[in-house]
C-alpha positions in Angstrom: 0.0 0.0 0.0 1.4 3.4 -1.0 -0.7 5.6 1.3 -1.3 5.3 4.9 -5.0 4.9 5.9 -7.0 7.6 7.6 -5.6 10.5 5.6 -7.2 12.9 3.1 -5.9 12.0 -0.3 -5.7 15.6 -1.5 -2.6 17.9 -1.4 -3.0 20.5 1.3 -3.3 24.1 0.2 0.0 25.1 1.6 1.9 22.6 -0.5 0.2 23.3 -3.8 2.9 25.8 -4.7 5.2 22.8 -5.5 2.9 21.8 -8.3 3.1 25.0 -10.4 3.0 23.2 -13.8 -0.1 21.0 -13.1 -3.6 21.4 -11.6 -3.0 20.3 -8.0 -6.7 19.7 -7.5 -6.5 17.0 -10.2 -3.8 15.1 -8.2 -4.6 12.5 -5.6 -2.3 10.4 -3.5 -3.9 7.2 -4.7 -3.3 7.9 -8.4 -0.3 10.2 -8.4 1.7 9.2 -5.3 5.0 8.9 -7.1 4.8 12.2 -8.8 3.7 14.0 -5.6 6.4 12.4 -3.5 9.1 13.2 -6.1 8.1 16.8 -6.3 7.9 17.2 -2.5 11.2 15.4 -2.0 12.9 17.6 -4.6 11.4 21.0 -3.7 9.5 20.7 -0.5 10.2 22.5 2.8 10.4 20.8 6.2 6.6 21.0 6.7 5.9 19.4 3.3 8.4 16.6 4.1 6.7 16.0 7.4 3.3 15.8 5.7 4.7 13.4 3.1 6.1 11.1 5.7 2.7 10.9 7.5 0.7 10.1 4.4 2.9 7.8 2.4 4.3 4.4 3.4 8.0 4.5 4.2 8.7 1.5 2.0 7.1 3.2 -1.0 9.3 6.3 -0.4 12.4 4.0 -0.2 11.5 2.4 -3.5 11.2 5.8 -5.1 14.7 6.7 -3.7 16.1 3.6 -5.3 14.3 3.6 -8.6 13.1 7.1 -9.5 14.7 8.9 -12.4 13.0 12.2 -11.4 14.9 12.8 -8.1 18.0 15.1 -8.3 21.3 13.5 -7.3 21.4 15.7 -4.3 17.9 14.7 -3.2 18.6 11.0 -3.8 21.7 11.2 -1.7 19.9 12.9 1.1 17.2 10.3 1.3 19.7 7.4 1.0 21.5 8.9 4.1 18.2 9.4 5.9 17.1 5.8 5.2 20.5 4.3 5.6 20.3 2.8 2.1 23.4 4.2 0.4 24.9 1.9 -2.2 28.5 0.9 -1.5 30.8 2.4 -4.0 
């Protein structure tokens, strides 16, 4: 399961600024969880990150860190350190 139960599946108003190129009201965590997570992980502030970690499953976020082509190298490295999943060089 990508999302945690008991949460509203819409992006809160204060985080819609990170979705400048799309209609945020058309996005839902159920259907666009990867896109939403990547955008928040790349550009979000501390409050947006806290929100993301409460609504999405940690294993799903870890899989994005490992597999996403849309995370910047700096963002990927940060999350690898946070999740202790850095690949050995």
